[in-house]
N, C-alpha and C positions, 0 to 999 in steps of 0.2 A: 501494499499498500504506499502512494506517497507522498508525503510532506504536503500539507497545503500552507498559504500563506497566514492562515490562521493558526495553525499549529507555532510553527513558528514563532509566530509574536506568541505564541502563550507558554510555549520554553524558554523565552528570550525572558519576557515579562517573569518566570519564576525561579530564572538565575541571579535578574536582580534583586527581586524580595528575597534572597539566601542571601547573597553578599550582599543587603541592604546597610548601608558603611564602612565598607573592606573596600568597593569595590567605584566608582566617579558616579552610578547611577544613572535614571531614563528619564532626567529632565532637557530643556528644550536646551541649556545653558551647559547641557557637555554635547547634544548633539557634532559638534564641532573636529573633540575630539575619539569622539566612537567612527567617525570618516576618517578622521588619518588613522585611527588604530585598524578599518578595516583598507585603507591604499600598503601600510604598513606587508597583511595580509598578501594582500593583491599581491603585492614583492615576493613573499615567499612563495605563492605559484609559479611567479614568473622565474624563480630560481629554478625549479622543479624544471619547468622547458627548457629555459633557455642552458642547464648545467648535465639532464638527465636523457628530452626532449620530450615531444608529443605523441614517441612511438616506445616510449623506455613505459608511457602513463599505459599506453595503452596494454602492451609486450608482459610488463613484469609488475609482480602484483603489488610486493613490496612497493615500487614507488604509487602502485595507484594506491594504494594505501594511504600514503603519505600527501601525496597527491589531493585527495575527496575529505584529508583534513587537517588539511589549509585550506581546501572551496569550501571546508565545512564554518570556519574563523569567520571568512569574507563576507557570510550568509547572515552568522552574527553579528557579526560589529554593525554591516548594511540593520538589517530587522533592527538597533538595536537605536536607527538615526530613526526608524519610521518611527519610534515607537516612542523617541524624545522630542517626537514632531507632533506627537498625537495623533498621527496618523494609523486610520485601524486598516481591517485587512479588506474591507470591503471598498473603502478609496480605491489601496494601492492594487487593490487587484481592477481596479474599475480604469486604472487609468492607462494599467500597465495593457489589456484586451483594446483599449480602445490609440496608443501609441500604435501593438503592432500592429491593428487595422488599416491605420494611417499609412506604417513601413508597407506592406504587403501591398497596397493599391500605388505605392510611388516607383517615379525612374530612377533608380540613384545615376546613372552612368549617364542619363540627362539631367539633370539636376548640378549635375558635380563635371558637366563639362570645360570649364574652365579651370577648372584643378585638370585633368584628366590629358587640355590641352595648353598650354601654358601660351602660345604664340596666336593661338585663337585659331579661326576660317579663314582668316589673310596669312597666314604662312610668317609674318613679321611678328615682331616682340615690337610689345609699346612700347 
């Protein structure tokens, strides 16, 4: 059974309660700290991919386990950011679905043509 956004938030709420007074907490003032912790964890995920490779994540059970643990840390801290800002599971799910729908309708190559072709249609650098 897959975790839901609601379950992720319930788990993080329970962890925040257990360590209240020890951890920084889940107030709006600590949101940026949780975001920075998430960035740190993303760095650990990046290090695994850089030093071990994505193929190792696919093929090596030990690397895969470590990768999943670090990704779990990323999700935990990002979930903490949502909690700090008072975002509900329903709000986030709605925003995620709406953004995904917009992205499915977009034509990224066309939208980013200027970045893909820095010299434009004329072939000259402006």
